[in-house]
C-alpha positions in Angstrom: -29.3 -17.8 -24.7 -31.7 -18.0 -21.7 -29.6 -15.4 -19.9 -29.7 -13.1 -22.9 -33.5 -13.5 -23.0 -33.9 -12.8 -19.3 -31.7 -9.7 -19.6 -33.9 -8.4 -22.5 -37.1 -9.0 -20.5 -35.6 -7.2 -17.5 -34.6 -4.3 -19.8 -38.1 -4.0 -21.2 -39.9 -4.1 -17.9 -37.3 -1.9 -16.2 -37.5 0.7 -19.0 -41.3 1.0 -18.6 -41.1 1.1 -14.8 -38.5 3.9 -14.8 -40.2 5.8 -17.7 -43.9 5.1 -18.3 -43.6 6.9 -21.6 -41.5 4.0 -22.8 -44.7 1.9 -22.9 -46.0 3.7 -25.9 -42.6 3.8 -27.6 -42.5 0.0 -27.3 -46.2 -0.3 -28.3 -46.4 -2.4 -25.1 -50.0 -3.4 -25.7 -48.7 -5.9 -28.2 -46.5 -7.6 -25.6 -48.4 -10.2 -23.6 -47.3 -11.4 -20.2 -47.1 -14.9 -21.6 -44.2 -13.8 -23.8 -42.0 -13.4 -20.7 -40.2 -16.5 -19.5 -39.7 -15.2 -15.9 -42.9 -15.7 -13.9 -42.2 -12.6 -11.8 -41.9 -10.5 -14.9 -45.1 -12.0 -16.3 -46.9 -10.8 -13.2 -45.3 -7.3 -13.3 -46.0 -6.9 -17.0 -49.6 -8.0 -16.4 -49.9 -5.2 -13.8 -48.5 -2.7 -16.2 -51.0 -3.7 -18.9 -53.8 -3.4 -16.4 -52.8 0.0 -15.2 -52.0 1.5 -18.6 -55.6 1.9 -20.0 -56.8 3.2 -16.6 -54.3 5.9 -15.9 -51.9 6.0 -18.9 -49.1 5.6 -16.3 -47.3 2.5 -15.1 -44.4 3.6 -13.0 -43.0 1.6 -10.1 -45.1 3.1 -7.3 -48.4 2.4 -9.1 -47.3 -1.1 -10.1 -46.2 -1.9 -6.6 -49.5 -0.6 -5.2 -51.5 -2.6 -7.7 -49.6 -5.8 -7.0 -50.2 -5.4 -3.2 -49.6 -8.8 -1.6 -48.5 -10.2 -4.9 -45.4 -8.0 -4.6 -43.9 -10.5 -2.2 -44.6 -13.3 -4.8 -42.5 -11.5 -7.4 -39.7 -11.0 -4.8 -40.6 -7.7 -3.3 -39.7 -4.2 -4.6 -36.2 -5.1 -5.7 -37.3 -7.3 -8.7 -40.1 -4.9 -9.5 -37.5 -2.1 -9.7 -35.5 -4.0 -12.3 
């Protein structure tokens, strides 16, 4: 069950990073970082939530720039690119 949940979390974050319009389709504002079981995905989703109201965009380059040094804490660009 945990593997399925992790796959679902990766799918949600990956969809929004690849296509920022997916955030509004998911109504992503309702999804809190604490709902993610993976700490790296919690951090990435927190960055997405932070960027969304400012720019309306949350693609991988913006999220990576926003995370800065924290990008290494989540495993670098590869995990962020889910």
